[in-house]
DOPA-285982 format. One record per atom (N, C-alpha, C): residue in three letters; x, y, z. Coordinates in nm, 4 decimals. Each point is the difference from the previous one (the first is absolute). Last residue first. Example, Ala and Ser with C-alpha at 12.3 -4.5 7.8 and 13.67 -1.06 7.14 Angstrom:
<recs>
<'ser' <1.2850 -0.2250 0.7080>>
<'ser' <0.0820 0.1190 0.0060>>
<'ser' <-0.0770 0.1090 0.0730>>
<'ala' <0.0290 -0.5720 -0.0070>>
<'ala' <-0.0890 0.1190 0.0000>>
<'ala' <0.0900 0.1200 0.0000>>
</recs>
This chain:
<recs>
<'unk' <9.1811 -2.0995 -8.5261>>
<'unk' <-0.0782 0.1248 -0.0096>>
<'unk' <-0.0158 0.0473 -0.1432>>
<'unk' <0.0489 -0.5304 0.1098>>
<'unk' <0.0828 0.1210 0.0049>>
<'unk' <-0.0864 0.1256 -0.0153>>
<'unk' <-0.2173 -0.4347 0.2304>>
<'unk' <0.0473 0.0418 -0.1328>>
<'unk' <0.0856 0.1254 0.0113>>
<'unk' <-0.0086 -0.3446 0.4118>>
<'unk' <-0.0904 0.0967 -0.0639>>
<'unk' <0.0543 0.0381 -0.1377>>
<'unk' <0.1088 -0.4872 0.1933>>
<'unk' <0.0458 0.1397 0.0169>>
<'unk' <-0.1031 0.0933 -0.0635>>
<'unk' <-0.0190 -0.4819 -0.0173>>
<'unk' <-0.0776 0.0647 0.1067>>
<'unk' <0.0469 0.1434 0.0269>>
<'unk' <0.2067 -0.3152 -0.3120>>
<'unk' <-0.1252 0.0526 -0.0537>>
<'unk' <-0.0867 0.0685 0.1044>>
<'unk' <0.4071 -0.2424 0.0899>>
<'unk' <0.0214 0.1412 -0.0315>>
<'unk' <-0.1228 0.0628 -0.0657>>
<'unk' <-0.0652 -0.4130 0.3476>>
<'unk' <0.0657 0.0274 -0.1272>>
<'unk' <0.0135 0.1480 -0.0287>>
<'unk' <-0.0091 -0.1910 0.5113>>
<'unk' <-0.0904 0.0097 -0.1145>>
<'unk' <0.0781 0.0340 -0.1263>>
<'unk' <0.2382 -0.2765 0.3989>>
<'unk' <-0.0353 0.1373 -0.0389>>
<'unk' <-0.0984 -0.0019 -0.1163>>
<'unk' <0.0365 -0.3994 0.3715>>
<'unk' <0.0568 0.0437 -0.1277>>
<'unk' <-0.0513 0.1398 -0.0388>>
<'unk' <-0.0097 -0.0438 0.5005>>
<'unk' <-0.0421 -0.1022 -0.0960>>
<'unk' <0.0608 0.0417 -0.1336>>
<'unk' <0.1014 0.2661 0.3600>>
<'unk' <-0.0379 -0.1174 0.0783>>
<'unk' <-0.0470 -0.1170 -0.0859>>
<'unk' <0.3705 0.3866 -0.1323>>
<'unk' <-0.1419 -0.0294 -0.0187>>
<'unk' <-0.0325 -0.1228 0.0837>>
<'unk' <0.4086 0.3601 0.1178>>
<'unk' <-0.0396 -0.1223 -0.0701>>
<'unk' <-0.1517 -0.0093 -0.0126>>
<'unk' <0.4612 0.3373 0.1094>>
<'unk' <-0.1459 0.0017 -0.0024>>
<'unk' <-0.0463 -0.1179 -0.0845>>
<'unk' <0.4546 0.1906 0.2721>>
<'unk' <-0.0414 -0.1034 -0.0938>>
<'unk' <-0.1514 -0.0114 0.0128>>
<'unk' <0.3757 0.4088 0.1272>>
<'unk' <-0.1263 -0.0699 0.0227>>
<'unk' <-0.0203 -0.1041 -0.1098>>
<'unk' <0.4325 0.3122 0.2590>>
<'unk' <-0.0635 -0.0573 -0.1188>>
<'unk' <-0.1235 -0.0813 0.0371>>
<'unk' <0.0989 0.3779 0.3421>>
<'unk' <0.0829 -0.1070 -0.0549>>
<'unk' <-0.0645 -0.0491 -0.1298>>
<'unk' <-0.2029 0.3115 0.3126>>
<'unk' <0.1394 0.0456 0.0019>>
<'unk' <0.0969 -0.1051 -0.0550>>
<'unk' <-0.5490 0.1295 -0.0986>>
<'unk' <0.0929 -0.1008 0.0514>>
<'unk' <0.1448 0.0496 -0.0083>>
<'unk' <-0.4296 0.2190 -0.1525>>
<'unk' <0.0821 0.0501 0.1096>>
<'unk' <0.1041 -0.0986 0.0517>>
<'unk' <-0.3307 -0.0754 -0.3672>>
<'unk' <0.0470 0.1372 -0.0192>>
<'unk' <0.1010 0.0455 0.1045>>
<'unk' <-0.2121 -0.4286 0.0299>>
<'unk' <0.0827 0.0036 -0.1207>>
<'unk' <0.0597 0.1391 -0.0193>>
<'unk' <-0.3081 -0.0461 0.3500>>
<'unk' <0.1243 -0.0736 0.0284>>
<'unk' <0.0936 0.0040 -0.1198>>
<'unk' <-0.4313 0.1849 -0.0482>>
<'unk' <0.0814 0.0816 0.0904>>
<'unk' <0.1348 -0.0676 0.0239>>
<'unk' <-0.3135 -0.2450 -0.2425>>
<'unk' <0.0461 0.1143 -0.0791>>
<'unk' <0.0915 0.0888 0.0837>>
<'unk' <-0.2159 -0.3561 0.2174>>
<'unk' <0.1095 -0.0462 -0.0872>>
<'unk' <0.0561 0.1140 -0.0844>>
<'unk' <-0.3794 0.0904 0.2654>>
<'unk' <0.1175 -0.0245 0.0845>>
<'unk' <0.1191 -0.0436 -0.0848>>
<'unk' <-0.4186 0.0668 -0.2240>>
<'unk' <0.0598 0.1239 0.0513>>
<'unk' <0.1248 -0.0225 0.0855>>
<'unk' <-0.0979 -0.3743 -0.3623>>
<'unk' <-0.0865 0.0674 0.0952>>
<'unk' <0.0706 0.1232 0.0553>>
<'unk' <0.0845 -0.2331 -0.4900>>
<'unk' <0.0558 0.0256 0.1328>>
<'unk' <-0.1048 0.0688 0.0858>>
<'unk' <-0.0770 -0.0966 -0.4515>>
<'unk' <0.0320 -0.1319 0.0546>>
<'unk' <0.0685 0.0122 0.1363>>
<'unk' <-0.1188 0.3708 -0.2865>>
<'unk' <-0.1082 -0.0429 0.0893>>
<'unk' <0.0227 -0.1407 0.0550>>
<'unk' <0.2991 0.2141 -0.3232>>
<'unk' <0.0137 0.0479 0.1374>>
<'unk' <-0.1109 -0.0452 0.0941>>
<'unk' <0.1122 -0.3092 -0.4334>>
<'unk' <-0.0059 0.1431 0.0269>>
<'unk' <-0.0016 0.0345 0.1468>>
<'unk' <-0.1940 -0.4377 -0.3077>>
<'unk' <0.1307 0.0587 0.0236>>
<'unk' <-0.0197 0.1471 0.0346>>
<'unk' <-0.3896 -0.3528 0.1094>>
<'unk' <0.0545 0.0881 -0.1034>>
<'unk' <0.1423 0.0390 0.0366>>
<'unk' <-0.2682 -0.2720 0.2808>>
<'unk' <-0.0523 -0.0469 -0.1283>>
<'unk' <0.0545 0.0820 -0.1159>>
<'unk' <0.0607 0.0503 0.4944>>
<'unk' <0.1001 -0.0812 -0.0689>>
<'unk' <-0.0520 -0.0573 -0.1314>>
<'unk' <-0.0789 0.4084 0.3773>>
<'unk' <-0.0732 -0.0644 -0.1091>>
<'unk' <0.1004 -0.0759 -0.0853>>
<'unk' <0.2066 0.0760 0.4532>>
<'unk' <-0.1133 0.0773 -0.0503>>
<'unk' <-0.0791 -0.0797 -0.1025>>
<'unk' <0.4297 -0.1073 0.2334>>
<'unk' <-0.1182 -0.0242 0.0831>>
<'unk' <-0.1224 0.0796 -0.0445>>
<'unk' <0.5486 -0.2148 -0.1137>>
<'unk' <-0.1063 0.0929 -0.0396>>
<'unk' <-0.1283 -0.0367 0.0746>>
<'unk' <0.4691 -0.1221 0.2257>>
<'unk' <-0.0876 -0.0455 -0.1080>>
<'unk' <-0.1062 0.1052 -0.0277>>
<'unk' <0.5385 0.0091 0.2091>>
<'unk' <-0.1423 0.0128 0.0261>>
<'unk' <-0.0785 -0.0420 -0.1227>>
<'unk' <0.5345 0.0489 0.2426>>
<'unk' <-0.0847 -0.0780 -0.0887>>
<'unk' <-0.1449 0.0225 0.0403>>
<'unk' <0.5142 0.2477 0.0518>>
<'unk' <-0.1339 -0.0125 0.0570>>
<'unk' <-0.0863 -0.0721 -0.1027>>
<'unk' <0.5666 0.0673 0.1107>>
<'unk' <-0.1108 -0.0288 -0.0903>>
<'unk' <-0.1288 -0.0098 0.0802>>
<'unk' <0.4091 0.1199 0.2033>>
<'unk' <0.0532 -0.0031 -0.1359>>
<'unk' <-0.1089 -0.0256 -0.1028>>
<'unk' <-0.0247 0.2563 0.5064>>
<'unk' <-0.0143 -0.1264 -0.0721>>
<'unk' <0.0612 0.0124 -0.1387>>
<'unk' <-0.0430 0.3623 0.3263>>
<'unk' <0.1183 -0.0835 0.0171>>
<'unk' <-0.0094 -0.1349 -0.0706>>
<'unk' <-0.4521 0.2201 0.0891>>
<'unk' <0.1218 0.0794 0.0133>>
<'unk' <0.1178 -0.0928 0.0291>>
<'unk' <-0.4648 -0.1387 -0.0320>>
<'unk' <0.0890 -0.0203 -0.1149>>
<'unk' <0.1280 0.0829 0.0080>>
<'unk' <-0.3620 0.0315 0.3198>>
<'unk' <0.0667 -0.1302 0.0149>>
<'unk' <0.0997 -0.0245 -0.1119>>
<'unk' <-0.2707 0.3884 -0.0178>>
<'unk' <0.0958 0.0099 0.1108>>
<'unk' <0.0774 -0.1310 0.0172>>
<'unk' <-0.3481 0.0074 -0.3165>>
<'unk' <0.1110 0.0844 -0.0449>>
<'unk' <0.1058 0.0103 0.1096>>
<'unk' <-0.3939 -0.2236 0.1140>>
<'unk' <0.0775 -0.0785 -0.0970>>
<'unk' <0.1201 0.0808 -0.0490>>
<'unk' <-0.3046 0.2160 0.2869>>
<'unk' <0.0733 -0.1041 0.0728>>
<'unk' <0.0852 -0.0841 -0.0952>>
<'unk' <-0.2900 0.3246 -0.1805>>
<'unk' <0.1141 0.0635 0.0660>>
<'unk' <0.0830 -0.1017 0.0770>>
<'unk' <-0.4001 -0.1428 -0.2144>>
<'unk' <0.0973 0.0451 -0.0994>>
<'unk' <0.1237 0.0606 0.0638>>
<'unk' <-0.3615 -0.1424 0.2875>>
<'unk' <0.0642 -0.1087 -0.0727>>
<'unk' <0.1101 0.0506 -0.0919>>
<'unk' <-0.1530 0.2035 0.4632>>
<'unk' <-0.0339 0.0345 -0.1385>>
<'unk' <0.0798 -0.0937 -0.0883>>
<'unk' <-0.0377 -0.2260 0.4499>>
<'unk' <0.0032 0.1427 -0.0292>>
<'unk' <-0.0519 0.0289 -0.1387>>
<'unk' <0.2588 -0.4291 0.2815>>
<'unk' <-0.1340 0.0570 -0.0008>>
<'unk' <0.0133 0.1485 -0.0292>>
<'unk' <0.3100 -0.4927 -0.0789>>
<'unk' <-0.0117 0.1393 0.0434>>
<'unk' <-0.1458 0.0413 -0.0057>>
<'unk' <0.3535 -0.4625 -0.0164>>
<'unk' <-0.1384 0.0496 -0.0013>>
<'unk' <0.0014 0.1420 0.0546>>
<'unk' <0.3669 -0.3935 -0.2143>>
<'unk' <-0.0208 0.1287 0.0669>>
<'unk' <-0.1457 0.0397 -0.0164>>
<'unk' <0.3824 -0.4427 -0.0566>>
<'unk' <-0.1396 0.0455 -0.0117>>
<'unk' <-0.0166 0.1270 0.0815>>
<'unk' <0.4312 -0.2679 -0.2622>>
<'unk' <-0.0459 0.0696 0.1196>>
<'unk' <-0.1427 0.0449 -0.0260>>
<'unk' <0.2996 -0.4357 -0.2127>>
<'unk' <-0.0483 0.1370 -0.0167>>
<'unk' <-0.0345 0.0571 0.1362>>
<'unk' <0.2027 -0.4790 -0.2968>>
<'unk' <0.0011 0.0863 0.1185>>
<'unk' <-0.0440 0.1428 -0.0329>>
<'unk' <-0.2076 -0.3723 -0.3062>>
<'unk' <0.1377 0.0305 0.0356>>
<'unk' <-0.0003 0.0962 0.1181>>
<'unk' <-0.4004 -0.1506 -0.2458>>
<'unk' <0.0839 -0.1182 0.0156>>
<'unk' <0.1467 0.0268 0.0249>>
<'unk' <-0.4553 0.2368 -0.1232>>
<'unk' <0.1342 0.0457 -0.0353>>
<'unk' <0.0997 -0.1153 0.0110>>
<'unk' <-0.4442 -0.0683 0.1444>>
<'unk' <0.0100 0.0012 -0.1459>>
<'unk' <0.1400 0.0418 -0.0456>>
<'unk' <-0.0972 0.0116 0.4624>>
<'unk' <0.0007 -0.1390 -0.0485>>
<'unk' <0.0164 -0.0033 -0.1517>>
<'unk' <-0.0506 0.4209 0.1966>>
<'unk' <0.1299 -0.0575 0.0346>>
<'unk' <0.0101 -0.1449 -0.0488>>
<'unk' <-0.4120 0.2199 -0.0447>>
<'unk' <0.0977 0.0556 -0.0933>>
<'unk' <0.1388 -0.0586 0.0261>>
<'unk' <-0.3458 -0.1111 0.2978>>
<'unk' <-0.0240 -0.0618 -0.1309>>
<'unk' <0.1038 0.0479 -0.1018>>
<'unk' <0.0098 0.2049 0.4200>>
<'unk' <0.0422 -0.1401 0.0115>>
<'unk' <-0.0193 -0.0742 -0.1324>>
<'unk' <-0.1588 0.4423 0.0358>>
<'unk' <0.1459 -0.0023 -0.0062>>
<'unk' <0.0538 -0.1429 0.0107>>
<'unk' <-0.4627 0.0600 0.0539>>
<'unk' <0.0387 0.0323 -0.1371>>
<'unk' <0.1520 -0.0041 -0.0164>>
<'unk' <-0.1773 -0.0526 0.4345>>
<'unk' <-0.0331 -0.1158 -0.0834>>
<'unk' <0.0439 0.0223 -0.1450>>
<'unk' <0.0437 0.3584 0.2988>>
<'unk' <0.0934 -0.1068 0.0366>>
<'unk' <-0.0225 -0.1237 -0.0866>>
<'unk' <-0.3013 0.3564 -0.0442>>
<'unk' <0.1304 0.0349 -0.0561>>
<'unk' <0.1018 -0.1091 0.0282>>
<'unk' <-0.4249 -0.0440 0.1964>>
<'unk' <-0.0086 -0.0172 -0.1443>>
<'unk' <0.1346 0.0292 -0.0663>>
<'unk' <-0.0413 0.0821 0.4600>>
<'unk' <-0.0034 -0.1439 -0.0267>>
<'unk' <-0.0037 -0.0286 -0.1494>>
<'unk' <-0.0260 0.4494 0.1368>>
<'unk' <0.1325 -0.0549 0.0306>>
<'unk' <0.0055 -0.1496 -0.0288>>
<'unk' <-0.4151 0.2189 -0.0437>>
<'unk' <0.0920 0.0427 -0.1057>>
<'unk' <0.1398 -0.0570 0.0231>>
<'unk' <-0.3260 -0.0726 0.3320>>
<'unk' <-0.0327 -0.0757 -0.1212>>
<'unk' <0.0960 0.0352 -0.1135>>
<'unk' <0.0369 0.2476 0.3979>>
<'unk' <0.0429 -0.1397 0.0216>>
<'unk' <-0.0273 -0.0858 -0.1234>>
<'unk' <-0.1531 0.4467 -0.0041>>
<'unk' <0.1462 -0.0014 0.0004>>
<'unk' <0.0528 -0.1425 0.0152>>
<'unk' <-0.4640 0.0672 0.0381>>
<'unk' <0.0445 0.0138 -0.1382>>
<'unk' <0.1526 -0.0014 -0.0101>>
<'unk' <-0.1895 0.0052 0.4299>>
<'unk' <-0.0265 -0.1297 -0.0652>>
<'unk' <0.0461 0.0035 -0.1459>>
<'unk' <0.0194 0.4000 0.2355>>
<'unk' <0.1001 -0.0930 0.0521>>
<'unk' <-0.0161 -0.1366 -0.0636>>
<'unk' <-0.3213 0.3273 -0.0962>>
<'unk' <0.1266 0.0311 -0.0651>>
<'unk' <0.1108 -0.0931 0.0441>>
<'unk' <-0.4425 0.0017 0.1960>>
<'unk' <0.0164 -0.0840 -0.1192>>
<'unk' <0.1299 0.0273 -0.0749>>
<'unk' <-0.1262 0.0475 0.5377>>
<'unk' <0.0392 0.0820 -0.1150>>
<'unk' <0.0212 -0.0886 -0.1231>>
<'unk' <-0.1064 -0.1210 0.4727>>
<'unk' <-0.1013 -0.0143 -0.1051>>
<'unk' <0.0357 0.0740 -0.1285>>
<'unk' <0.2644 0.0176 0.4036>>
<'unk' <-0.0007 -0.1408 -0.0427>>
<'unk' <-0.1023 -0.0268 -0.1100>>
<'unk' <0.0475 0.4276 0.2267>>
<'unk' <0.0955 -0.0225 -0.1091>>
<'unk' <0.0028 -0.1451 -0.0488>>
<'unk' <-0.3472 0.3208 0.2600>>
<'unk' <0.0226 -0.1445 -0.0108>>
<'unk' <0.0967 -0.0305 -0.1147>>
<'unk' <-0.1328 0.4575 0.1233>>
<'unk' <-0.0097 -0.0726 0.1253>>
<'unk' <0.0305 -0.1482 -0.0066>>
<'unk' <-0.0279 0.4098 -0.3136>>
<'unk' <0.1273 -0.0694 0.0206>>
<'unk' <-0.0031 -0.0895 0.1232>>
<'unk' <-0.4130 0.1593 -0.3619>>
<'unk' <0.0888 0.0525 0.1033>>
<'unk' <0.1228 -0.0870 0.0163>>
<'unk' <-0.3645 -0.0435 -0.3297>>
<'unk' <-0.0189 -0.0700 0.1269>>
<'unk' <0.0903 0.0501 0.1115>>
<'unk' <-0.0142 0.1927 -0.4529>>
<'unk' <-0.1355 -0.0493 0.0240>>
<'unk' <-0.0204 -0.0537 0.1408>>
<'unk' <0.4273 0.1710 -0.1501>>
<'unk' <-0.1007 0.1029 -0.0224>>
<'unk' <-0.1399 -0.0449 0.0348>>
<'unk' <0.3692 -0.3023 0.0230>>
<'unk' <0.0153 0.1047 0.1013>>
<'unk' <-0.1090 0.1055 -0.0140>>
<'unk' <0.0128 -0.3394 -0.3248>>
<'unk' <-0.0329 -0.0563 0.1307>>
<'unk' <0.0066 0.1076 0.1087>>
<'unk' <0.1401 0.1145 -0.4329>>
<'unk' <-0.1450 -0.0195 0.0038>>
<'unk' <-0.0428 -0.0521 0.1362>>
<'unk' <0.4622 0.0454 -0.0795>>
<'unk' <-0.0671 0.1292 0.0091>>
<'unk' <-0.1501 -0.0122 0.0094>>
<'unk' <0.2603 -0.3912 -0.0688>>
<'unk' <0.0291 0.0575 0.1323>>
<'unk' <-0.0771 0.1303 0.0189>>
<'unk' <-0.0231 -0.1930 -0.4242>>
<'unk' <-0.0794 -0.0768 0.0972>>
<'unk' <0.0239 0.0518 0.1419>>
<'unk' <0.2569 0.1848 -0.3458>>
<'unk' <-0.1399 0.0420 -0.0133>>
<'unk' <-0.0877 -0.0729 0.1003>>
<'unk' <0.4490 -0.1304 -0.0229>>
<'unk' <-0.0116 0.1355 0.0548>>
<'unk' <-0.1418 0.0523 -0.0074>>
<'unk' <0.1119 -0.4174 -0.2004>>
<'unk' <-0.0094 -0.0079 0.1462>>
<'unk' <-0.0147 0.1367 0.0644>>
<'unk' <0.0494 0.0164 -0.4675>>
<'unk' <-0.1213 -0.0737 0.0383>>
<'unk' <-0.0083 -0.0183 0.1515>>
<'unk' <0.3880 0.2182 -0.2061>>
<'unk' <-0.1225 0.0789 -0.0001>>
<'unk' <-0.1232 -0.0771 0.0461>>
<'unk' <0.4816 -0.1358 -0.0693>>
<'unk' <-0.0421 0.0354 0.1356>>
<'unk' <-0.1372 0.0650 0.0030>>
<'unk' <0.2447 -0.3827 -0.3438>>
<'unk' <-0.0458 0.1395 0.0118>>
<'unk' <-0.0523 0.0271 0.1412>>
<'unk' <0.3847 -0.3580 -0.1229>>
<'unk' <-0.1415 0.0052 0.0328>>
<'unk' <-0.0423 0.1460 0.0120>>
<'unk' <0.4179 -0.2754 -0.2600>>
<'unk' <-0.0411 0.1202 0.0724>>
<'unk' <-0.1507 -0.0043 0.0185>>
<'unk' <0.4551 -0.3444 -0.1143>>
<'unk' <-0.1446 0.0196 -0.0055>>
<'unk' <-0.0325 0.1231 0.0827>>
<'unk' <0.4604 -0.2619 -0.2354>>
<'unk' <-0.0603 0.1136 0.0700>>
<'unk' <-0.1501 0.0015 -0.0205>>
<'unk' <0.4806 -0.3146 -0.0344>>
<'unk' <-0.1415 -0.0037 -0.0368>>
<'unk' <-0.0708 0.1035 0.0858>>
<'unk' <0.5324 -0.0654 -0.1616>>
<'unk' <-0.0916 0.0448 0.1043>>
<'unk' <-0.1415 -0.0046 -0.0575>>
<'unk' <0.5279 -0.2112 -0.1084>>
<'unk' <-0.1360 0.0271 -0.0460>>
<'unk' <-0.0874 0.0337 0.1194>>
<'unk' <0.5406 -0.0246 -0.1592>>
<'unk' <-0.0823 0.0147 0.1203>>
<'unk' <-0.1392 0.0407 -0.0463>>
<'unk' <0.3624 -0.2946 -0.2962>>
<'unk' <-0.0619 0.1310 0.0222>>
<'unk' <-0.0796 -0.0024 0.1294>>
<'unk' <0.2263 -0.3853 -0.1983>>
<'unk' <0.0676 0.0754 0.1046>>
<'unk' <-0.0574 0.1387 0.0241>>
<'unk' <-0.0770 -0.2043 -0.4725>>
<'unk' <0.0234 -0.0815 0.1194>>
<'unk' <0.0786 0.0833 0.1004>>
<'unk' <-0.2782 0.2955 -0.3325>>
<'unk' <0.1092 -0.0975 -0.0041>>
<'unk' <0.0073 -0.0824 0.1286>>
<'unk' <-0.4433 0.2147 -0.2320>>
<'unk' <0.0926 0.0262 0.1105>>
<'unk' <0.1105 -0.1050 -0.0022>>
<'unk' <-0.3654 -0.0167 -0.3191>>
<'unk' <0.0927 0.1107 -0.0232>>
<'unk' <0.0967 0.0300 0.1140>>
<'unk' <-0.3479 -0.3640 -0.0097>>
<'unk' <0.0637 0.0028 -0.1313>>
<'unk' <0.1138 0.1021 -0.0083>>
<'unk' <-0.2694 -0.0408 0.3929>>
<'unk' <0.0705 -0.1288 -0.0201>>
<'unk' <0.0781 0.0020 -0.1307>>
<'unk' <-0.2766 0.3668 0.0866>>
<'unk' <0.1173 0.0015 0.0879>>
<'unk' <0.0805 -0.1295 -0.0155>>
<'unk' <-0.4073 0.0295 -0.2290>>
<'unk' <0.0985 0.0914 -0.0592>>
<'unk' <0.1265 0.0059 0.0847>>
<'unk' <-0.3647 -0.2473 0.1653>>
<'unk' <0.0574 -0.0675 -0.1163>>
<'unk' <0.1061 0.0874 -0.0669>>
<'unk' <-0.2437 0.1913 0.3532>>
<'unk' <0.0887 -0.1063 0.0491>>
<'unk' <0.0674 -0.0709 -0.1160>>
<'unk' <-0.3260 0.3197 -0.1030>>
<'unk' <0.1187 0.0634 0.0575>>
<'unk' <0.1003 -0.1020 0.0496>>
<'unk' <-0.4159 -0.1531 -0.1565>>
<'unk' <0.0795 0.0524 -0.1111>>
<'unk' <0.1279 0.0668 0.0501>>
<'unk' <-0.3250 -0.1601 0.3164>>
<'unk' <0.0757 -0.1083 -0.0645>>
<'unk' <0.0879 0.0497 -0.1151>>
<'unk' <-0.2919 0.3123 0.2479>>
<'unk' <0.1287 -0.0372 0.0571>>
<'unk' <0.0703 -0.1152 -0.0709>>
<'unk' <-0.4480 0.2392 -0.0610>>
<'unk' <0.1055 0.0053 -0.1011>>
<'unk' <0.1348 -0.0515 0.0500>>
<'unk' <-0.4202 -0.0121 0.2680>>
<'unk' <-0.0417 -0.0118 -0.1387>>
<'unk' <0.1116 -0.0021 -0.1026>>
<'unk' <0.0707 0.2296 0.4738>>
<'unk' <-0.1015 -0.0995 -0.0259>>
<'unk' <-0.0325 -0.0006 -0.1490>>
<'unk' <0.4842 0.1601 0.1345>>
<'unk' <-0.1374 0.0479 0.0131>>
<'unk' <-0.0959 -0.1135 -0.0308>>
<'unk' <0.5586 0.1319 0.0890>>
<'unk' <-0.0990 -0.1075 0.0033>>
<'unk' <-0.1372 0.0612 0.0221>>
<'unk' <0.5137 0.1545 -0.1827>>
<'unk' <-0.1227 0.0487 0.0628>>
<'unk' <-0.1070 -0.1060 -0.0174>>
<'unk' <0.5479 -0.0304 0.0174>>
<'unk' <-0.1155 -0.0464 -0.0762>>
<'unk' <-0.1235 0.0461 0.0754>>
<'unk' <0.5623 0.1241 -0.0303>>
<'unk' <-0.1262 0.0127 0.0733>>
<'unk' <-0.1110 -0.0488 -0.0924>>
<'unk' <0.5636 -0.0709 0.0341>>
<'unk' <-0.1193 0.0021 -0.0833>>
<'unk' <-0.1225 0.0056 0.0904>>
<'unk' <0.5772 0.0705 -0.0011>>
<'unk' <-0.1216 -0.0025 0.0806>>
<'unk' <-0.1203 0.0194 -0.0917>>
<'unk' <0.5525 -0.1744 -0.0329>>
<'unk' <-0.1136 0.0650 -0.0645>>
<'unk' <-0.1220 -0.0163 0.0904>>
</recs>
């Protein structure tokens, strides 16, 4: 069995705990972190547009790429320690929602945590990337709350 756990800042402990609980012993667990490519890309473009291309060593986009890679590595290391069992760490860069869906191809389970408004039950408890992933995942999805779920009294009233 192959289990992908999407690791994101702020909600990753819930995904790891769910994988520890629901992935059978011997499952191949992959910890996946995706760094959005848009921020370094914007910095590269701004630098080139404002200051030209004459000094690539000053390009702030490169520095942002290095900081993002170091942060992702640190986050994946923390997640691996919390998991406490063998796993594979994967770091990707790109459109987050599409990279997660692509990584889930061939998986038996994708684990992700809610990342939207977690004070109410309902669709707004999923951010845009999570909503896309849930809608397009090519495998079963285990969607978990990062903290105890709000009560059913938080549902909107019936129409």
